[in-house]
N, C-alpha and C positions, 0 to 999 in steps of 0.2 A: 396376611395377618395371622399370627400364631394362635394356637389354642389357649396359650397362657393369657392372651388378651381378654378372652371371654370367661376364664376360670373364676376370677373374683366375683363376677356378676352372678355366678351360680350359687353363691352363698345364701341368697334370698330364695326360699323355696317357691313362693307364689310367683315371683318373676320368672323363676326357672320353668315352672309348669307352662305358663303362657308362651314363653319363648320357645320351648320345645314343641308345643303344638304348632306354633307358627312355622318353624323350620321343617317339621314333618310334612306339612302341606306344601311347602315350597319344593321339597325333595321330589314330590310326586310330579310337579310340573317342570322339573329340570334343575340340575345343579348350576347351570349357567346363570339362572335368575338369582340364585343365592349369591354368587360371586358379584353380580352386578349390584345387588343391594349392599353387600359388604363394602364395595368400593365407594358407594355413596356415603355410607356411614363414616368410613375413614376420611373422606374428603371433607365432610361436614364437621367432624370432631377433632381433626388433626391440627392442634394449635401451634405446634412447633414445626410443621411442614416437613416431617421426616418420613412421610408415607407409611406411618404405623400409629397405632393407638396404645398408650400405656393405660394403667388403671385409672389414673386421675382424669385423663382426657376422655376416656370412655364413660366414666361416672358423670363428668360435667355435661357430656353430650346427652346422656339419658335424662338428667335432671332438666336441662333446658328444653329438650324435646317433649318430655312429659308435661312440662308447664304450658307449652304452646298447645299441646293436644287437649289439655284440660280446659284452657280458655276457649278453645274452639268448640269443645263439647258443650260447655255452658252457654255459649252464644247460640248454638243450634237448639238447645233444649228450651223452647219458648215458654212452656208452662211450668218449668222447674220441677218436674216430677222424676227426674233422674233417668229418663228414657227418651229416645228420639224415635218418632214414628214417621211414616211416609209424608204426612201433611206438613210436618216440621221441615223435612228435607225439601219439599216443594217450596215452602215459604222462604227458607234460607236462600235457595237458589234464585227465587224471584227477587229477593232483596239485592242480589248480586247482578240482576239484569238478565237472568236466564229462565225462561218459561219452559217447564217440562210437564208431561202428562203424568197421571197417577201411575200408569204402568211403568214408565221410565223411573219414577221416584221409587217405586217398589223394587225394581231391579237393582238400583243403586243400594238401597237399604239391605236387600237380600245378600249382596256381596260382602256386607259387613256383619250381618246377623249370624251368630254362631249357633244359637239354640233354637232357631226356627220360630220365634215368637213374633216376628215382623216388627220388633222394636229393638233398639240397640241401647244397652246400658254402658256405663263408663268402662267396665272391664272389657267388653267386646270391642268398644271403640279403641281403647288403648292397645289391645292385642293385635288388632288389624293394622293400625297405623304406626306402631312403635318402630318397626323396621321397614316401613313402606316408603318408597321414594316420595310419594305425595304426602305432605304434612297434614293437610286438611282439605275439606271440601272446597274451600275458597281457592286453594291452589289448583285443584282439579278443574274448577270452573275457569280459572285463568288460562289453563291449557286450551279451553274451548273458546276463549274470547277471540273473535275474528277482528283483528286489529291491523294497524298499518305497519306492524312489524314485518309482515311478508310484503316487502316493497317490490313492485314490478315496474316502477317508473311512472305509473298513472296515479294521480293524486285525487282520486274520486271516491275513496273508501270511507267507511264509517270511522271516526277518530278513535284513538285509544281511550279506554275507560278504566278508571282506577277506583279501588276501594277507598273508604274513608281513612283507613289506617295508612294506606300509601300516601294519601294527600297530607295527612297531619305529620307523618314522619319524614316527609320530603323525598320518599322513594320515587315519586312520579317523575321528577326531573331526571333522575338516573335512567328510568325506563325510556323516557323520550330521547335522552342522549344516546343510549344504546340503539334505539330504533333509528335515529338520525344517522348514526355512523353506519349502521347496516344498510340503510338506503343509499348512502353515498358510495359505498364500496360496490353494492349491487348495480347501481346505475352506471358506474364507471366500467364495470366488467361487461355490461351488455350494451354500452354506448354505440359500438359499430352497428349492431342490429337496429337500434333505435334510430340512428341516422339513416340507415337503409330504408326503414319504414317511412320516414318523412319524405325521402327522395321519391319513393314509389307513389306516395299519396299525391305529390305535387305534379310530377311529370307523368301525365296520364293520357295524353292524346295518342291515338292509335299509331300515328306516324313516329312517335317518340316514346314508346313504351319502354320502361326500364325493368329488366328482370333482375333477379337476385344476383346472378353471376355478373351480368353486364354492369350493374350498378356499382358493385364493389370494384370492378375493374376500372370503371370511369373515375371513381373517387381516388383510388390509388394512383392513377395516371395523373390526375389533376393536382393532387396535393401530397402524395406520399402516405406512408402508414399513419402518421399522426393526424392526418385529415379525417380519419375514421372517428376521432373523438371530438370533432368540432361541435360546439354547443353543449358539451358535457359540463364544462365549468359552471355555467349559470344554472344548469339543470340540478347540479349538486348544491349550489349556493342557495337556491330557493327552498330547499328542504326545511331549514331551521325556521325561517319566518312563517312559512305556511303551516308547519306542524304546531308551532306555538299559538298562532291565531286560531287554528282549527280547534285545538284543545280548549282554549279559553272560551271560545264561542260555544262550543259543545256543552260545556258545563252550564253556561247561562241559559241556553235553549232548553236543556233538560229541566231546569228549574221552572221555566215558563210553561212547558208543555206537559209536565208530569201531572197526571190526574190526582195522585196522592203524593204528599211530600216525602221525599226519600225513596220513592219507588217509581219505576218507569217501565212501561210496557214495550213490547217489541216494536209496534208501529210508531210509538212515541219516540223510541230511540232512533228509528229510521228517519223520521221527520227532523229530529234534532241534528242528526248526523248530516243529512242533506243540506240543511240550512247552514250548519257550521262549515261544510265544504264550500258552499256558495259564498259565504262571507270571506273565507280564506282566499278563494280564487279571485274574488273581486279585488282584494288587497294586493295580491302578488301578480295579477294578470299581465301587467307590462313585462314582467320577467319571462312569462310564457311566450309572448310575442318575440322578444329578443332571442329566446332560445331557438325558436323556429328560424329566425333570420340568420343567426350565427351557424346553425346546423346546415343551412343551404348556401352559405356564403362561398364565394370563390376566393382563391388565394389572393390576398392583398386587398380584399373588399373592405374589411374592417380590421382595425388593429387590436380590437378588444371589445369588452362589454360597453365601456363608457363611450368609445368611438361609435359603436353601433347605435346606442341610445341617442347620441348627439346628432347623427346623420338622419335617423328616423324622425326626430323632432323637427329638424331644420327643413327636410323635404316634404314631410307628410303631416306634421302637426301632432297635437296631443291625442287626437282621435285614433291615430294609427296604433297606439298602444292598447287599444281595446277592440281591434278588429277580430272577429270570430268569437267575441265574448258571449253572444246569445247561444249559439250551438254548444259552446263549452259548458255553460251553466245548465242547459237542457240535458246535456249528457250525464250530469251527476245523478239524476233521478233513475234512469234505467240501469246505469252501471252499479251504483251503490245498492239499489233495490234488489236487482236480480242476484248480484254477488252475495248479499246478505241472505236472501231467501234460499238460494241453492246451498250455501254453507250451512244454514240452520237445518235444512232438510237432510243433508248428508250426515250431519252430526247426530240428529235424532234417529236416523236410520241405523247408524253404528251403535248408538246407545241401546236401541230397542233389540238389536240382534246379538250384540257381543258384550254388553256390560253385565256379564254374569259374575266375573271374578274381580273386576276393577272397572272404574269409570274413567281411568286414565288411558287415552287412546294411543299414545305413543307417537313418535316423531313422524313416521312414514304416513300414518293415517292423517295427521294434521296437515302435512305438506300436500298430500293428495287432495284433501278437501279444499285447501286453499287454492291449489292450482286449478282444479275443476271449476270452482265458483268464480275465480277471477277470469277464466277463459269465457265462461257463460256471460259474465258482465261485459266483457269486451265485445263479444258478438252482438250484444244488444245496443251498445253505445258507439260502436266503431264508425258507422256512417256520419254521426255528428262530429266525431273526432276528426274524420277526414275533411269535412266541410270547414271546421274550425281551422285546420292547418292550412288549407288552401286560401282562406280569407286572410290569415296572418301573413301568408307569403306573397299575396297578389302583387304588391308594389315592387317586390324584389325580383320578379320574373320578367324577362324581356317579352314585350308584346302582350302582356297579360292585362285584360280589361277588368275594371272594378265591377263586381257583381254582388247583389244581395243574396242572402242565403237561399231563398226560394228559387230564384232563377238559376243559381248554381246547381242545386239538386236536380232540377228539371233538365238542365243541359247535360249533366253527367249521365243521367238515365237514358236520355235520347242518343247520345254518342257512344256510350260504353255499356249500356244495359244496366240492370239492377246490380250486378256484381262489380260494376265500376265503383260503387260506394264502399267496396271492401278492398280497394287497391292497397297493397302494403301490409295486409293482415298476416301474411305468412311469416315475415321476419318478426312481427309483433308476437305471434304465437311461439316462435322459436326462442324468444328471450324469456318466456314465462318461467319455465322450469329452472334454468340456471339462475334467474333473478331471485326466485323464491328460495332456492337452495342456498345461494350466497347470503341472502338476507338473514336466513335462519342461523347459519353457522356464525356469521359475524355478530349477530345479536347475542347469541349464547356466550361467545367469548367476551363481548363487552359487558354483559351482565356479571360475568365472573370477575372481570377486571375492576368493575365499579363496586364490587362487594355486595351485589344483590343476591340474597339467598334464594335458592330454588325451593 
């Protein structure tokens, strides 16, 4: 972008002073940051998509951006005194579903406060955010929302949460669509590892143990390369109904459980999320059973999803579609609870140590927190997932006897030891990083394609 682009803007001395101070600060932290900011400004204000800004485009961008900043400032200024203090920062974040300590609120405020008064007026707010990638605190909090965007193929996380503005303007459905597409691509990309996990969970006797190498070799020999994606079709297909049911149920449970209308505490969010997850799983659980059967099927056993459903119904009855339901529902609590708790802890740790210049953590920090928290959640719930998979697959395995959950756990521990409950966790861990990365990249592309502003 040429210097002429910014020259007209310098005609206003007050704007020039605040802009100069901002860029001097940025020069201290590196010219690369400035280039990044400028690229974001160009992409946001480039109306004719010619990769540059003329005077009118730049003026329109500033007017629109300042209007948004002013609305946000007024929404944060609870007592209308023209200044924002740390208590108002705490309250605003609590309204968005994020509880933070006084110390963290003061650090966030200090990163914006230019005169050291521990309050922020409109000029300080405008100067800090005018060319900042984060438009407002709501956007910063959205960065920190631990949602199902980071899809790893396990549907036990707390549902997406949207602001009232997103609900009234219809942005929520675009967010869900972007998340659903991200999940579909992510699951397809990691489907071979997911199928390997199921094989290792089910084939567990000491005389017939399947290793990572031998398992892939056996699958390729039996059905060729395409056999690695068996069961992926229904795994992708169930994303849409499950996400929709979980979202709608979550909104209702939040209203029922919130101690104050319009506000919800962390423990209330966890309870609402767990109940929403249980509701969604109950509705789509037959698809979970079919996914396991299709994943384990031999060549020619089923011609497709409908054939699979028809044969299960004919041979085993309706109850077969809910085999493993109890351990599956029980698994939601440790997974979602530990996942959320670890993510919140990592987030607060980052904010307390590094939120000096900005509360925006960056992509790598978010992906790292999401990966670690998901891994911890899997460690806690994996034995229940293994039991669920074996119960779902019982009738499809030759010589397999029907066993209740308690007896199955006892038998596994007796024959294979405690670590027998973690059979197949290696390929499960192997898919976390690529799944999270693919989900994030596809989600960002979908957001851009659907016209969702960052």
